[in-house]
C-alpha atoms as one frame of an Amber mdcrd trajectory, in Angstrom:
protein
 331.910 101.392 232.524 328.077 100.874 232.785 327.889  98.262 230.570 330.777
  96.480 232.855 328.891  97.074 235.769 325.210  95.581 234.603 327.548  92.493
 233.383 328.846  92.393 236.775 325.072  92.649 237.990 324.169  89.670 235.414
 326.775  87.296 236.803 325.988  87.803 240.146 322.559  87.198 239.927 322.754
  84.101 237.737 325.105  82.836 239.677 321.809  83.221 242.557 319.818  81.018
 240.818 318.135  83.638 238.816 316.700  83.026 234.866 317.306  84.634 232.289
 314.080  86.160 232.121 314.270  87.585 235.952 317.874  89.054 234.816 316.400
  90.669 232.089 314.188  92.527 233.858 316.750  93.568 236.250 319.486  94.701
 233.928 316.999  95.814 230.898 319.569  93.091 228.830 317.954  90.985 225.890
 317.952  87.170 226.497 320.010  86.473 223.835 322.792  89.006 225.441 322.346
  87.124 228.387 322.838  83.813 226.829 325.975  84.803 225.018 327.241  86.782
 228.610 326.311  83.790 231.094 326.344  80.467 229.049 329.218  79.282 230.833
 327.854  80.087 234.641 326.699  76.793 235.741 322.399  77.235 236.451 320.739
  76.302 239.502 317.202  77.255 240.097 317.194  78.526 243.057 313.918  78.600
 245.494 312.331  81.714 244.110 312.834  80.224 240.884 311.491  76.940 241.596
 308.536  78.592 243.217 308.045  80.453 240.039 308.550  77.629 237.650 305.748
  75.337 239.973 303.641  78.021 239.666 304.239  78.523 235.946 303.390  74.894
 235.507 300.716  74.995 237.603 298.970  77.376 235.451 299.706  75.863 232.443
 298.193  72.427 233.654 295.059  74.330 234.638 294.997  75.610 230.873 295.391
  72.429 229.189 292.809  70.984 231.315 290.248  73.773 230.656 291.074  73.391
 226.921 290.891  69.523 226.964 287.305  70.089 228.871 286.218  72.345 226.372
 287.255  69.728 223.284 285.336  67.399 225.352 282.141  69.095 225.202 282.588
  70.118 221.950 282.881  66.587 220.703 279.974  65.264 222.696 277.683  68.182
 221.427 279.140  67.528 217.727 278.430  63.754 218.476 274.679  64.058 219.433
 274.495  66.505 215.907 276.123  63.745 214.221 273.984  60.894 215.455 270.668
  62.555 215.768 267.560  60.518 216.645 267.702  56.945 216.446 264.988  54.930
 214.805 264.076  51.546 215.642 265.982  50.227 212.529 269.218  52.113 213.643
 268.583  50.105 216.991 268.416  46.782 215.642 271.394  47.020 213.546 273.527
  48.939 216.337 272.310  45.664 218.501 273.535  43.443 215.692 276.901  45.311
 215.638 277.347  45.334 219.638 276.633  41.184 219.328 279.620  40.751 216.636
 281.689  42.343 219.196 280.739  41.355 222.412 278.276  38.469 222.174 278.743
  34.576 221.829 278.377  32.730 218.531 278.850  29.031 218.879 276.920  26.270
 220.739 273.535  27.723 220.073 273.930  30.056 223.304 273.470  33.415 223.930
 275.513  35.773 225.863 277.071  39.439 225.837 280.218  40.293 228.060 281.249
  43.168 229.054 282.469  45.164 231.907 280.808  48.392 230.738 277.901  49.081
 232.479 276.448  51.306 229.533 276.874  48.412 226.841 275.105  45.339 229.208
 272.244  48.029 229.579 272.181  48.215 226.144 272.141  44.614 225.413 269.107
  44.472 227.441 267.252  46.977 225.821 268.253  45.648 222.655 266.531  42.289
 223.704 263.211  43.738 224.827 262.866  45.637 222.153 263.910  43.838 219.301
 263.341  40.204 220.757 260.540  40.978 222.805 262.264  39.307 226.016 260.951
  39.938 229.712 262.829  39.985 232.808 262.538  36.518 233.401 264.278  35.899
 230.608 267.340  37.415 231.003 270.520  35.915 233.669 273.260  38.002 234.864
 276.321  36.343 236.032 279.125  38.492 237.736 283.104  37.379 237.422 284.847
  39.515 239.977 288.237  39.560 241.680 289.196  38.801 245.209 289.372  41.948
 246.214 285.633  43.422 244.935 282.980  43.563 247.608 279.917  40.951 245.971
 277.335  42.462 247.672 277.832  46.164 246.037 278.399  44.425 242.749 275.555
  42.730 242.535 273.689  46.275 243.914 275.568  48.048 241.214 274.675  45.789
 238.122 271.578  45.413 238.885 270.762  49.081 239.271 273.090  49.343 236.021
 270.801  47.010 233.993 266.961  47.131 235.965 267.313  43.226 236.339 266.664
  42.421 239.584 269.048  40.573 241.779 267.229  37.241 241.879 267.728  36.836
 237.973 271.765  36.629 239.296 273.506  33.576 238.898 276.464  32.288 241.264
 279.234  34.761 241.044 282.424  33.432 239.729 285.248  35.153 241.135 288.883
  35.178 239.534 291.786  33.849 241.622 294.065  33.056 239.183 297.515  34.463
 240.214 298.703  35.377 236.589 296.109  37.995 236.469 297.710  41.388 236.999
 296.961  43.110 239.871 295.961  46.664 238.452 293.081  44.691 236.486 291.409
  44.030 239.885 291.299  47.993 240.692 290.591  48.712 237.291 287.471  46.696
 237.731 285.849  47.020 241.110 282.225  45.372 240.117 283.881  43.077 237.884
 282.571  41.941 234.436 278.772  41.065 233.904 277.957  37.724 231.764 274.090
  38.669 230.293 272.716  35.311 228.753 269.211  34.485 227.826 266.820  31.486
 229.159 263.895  30.623 226.886 261.633  30.271 229.904 259.520  27.928 228.034
 259.486  29.701 224.677 260.994  27.830 222.006 261.383  30.978 219.813 263.642
  32.476 222.734 266.091  29.532 223.087 267.802  27.886 220.156 266.032  29.356
 217.465 266.864  32.908 218.567 270.291  32.168 218.683 270.499  30.759 215.269
 268.339  33.924 214.519 270.770  36.217 215.969 273.738  34.328 214.018 271.413
  34.749 210.900 271.483  38.754 211.575 275.463  38.417 211.306 275.775  36.330
 208.441 273.663  38.888 206.390 275.364  41.866 207.897 278.810  40.355 207.251
 278.216  39.196 203.346
């Protein structure tokens, strides 16, 4: 009689939209038994169950986020140990590698293009430290989208690279209709095109472009 009453209670609770976990807590019946009893009963979670499910998802999401942040922190710490102190040759070779990936290699011009300010900032440092270039040798042209704020973009890149706005060339605005709209939102400050001017020094003109290409050839042999 008792088992019959408990079974009826379980059926009633299930029809009311309660989960096996909740019903098991109320009836002291295992989930396996409840599944065997109630598998034919359509289940639509009630508001109480939906609220608990939402809280459970939120808690799970927070736990996963904390785990992700811990993983990032551990990876960064390990990366710092892996890299250690950079020697001057490390910087030299890293710059050559950067130029292989992001630099112009034809027409005897020197140019690095990227949307990441850290990349352009390192390129500026590399040209200064390795190639002995000065502020007057740098030119920066921004490629923006129509929804970009030119003044804010110039201020952003000037601060990021320590290149004064007077060395910025005329901004290019990409108005092509075939460009994806999400690209515009993704790059609010556009892409920076860093180029070099000899400023009257032959060793910083065509010769330097050919020298950089020589470095690249040696590395890629």
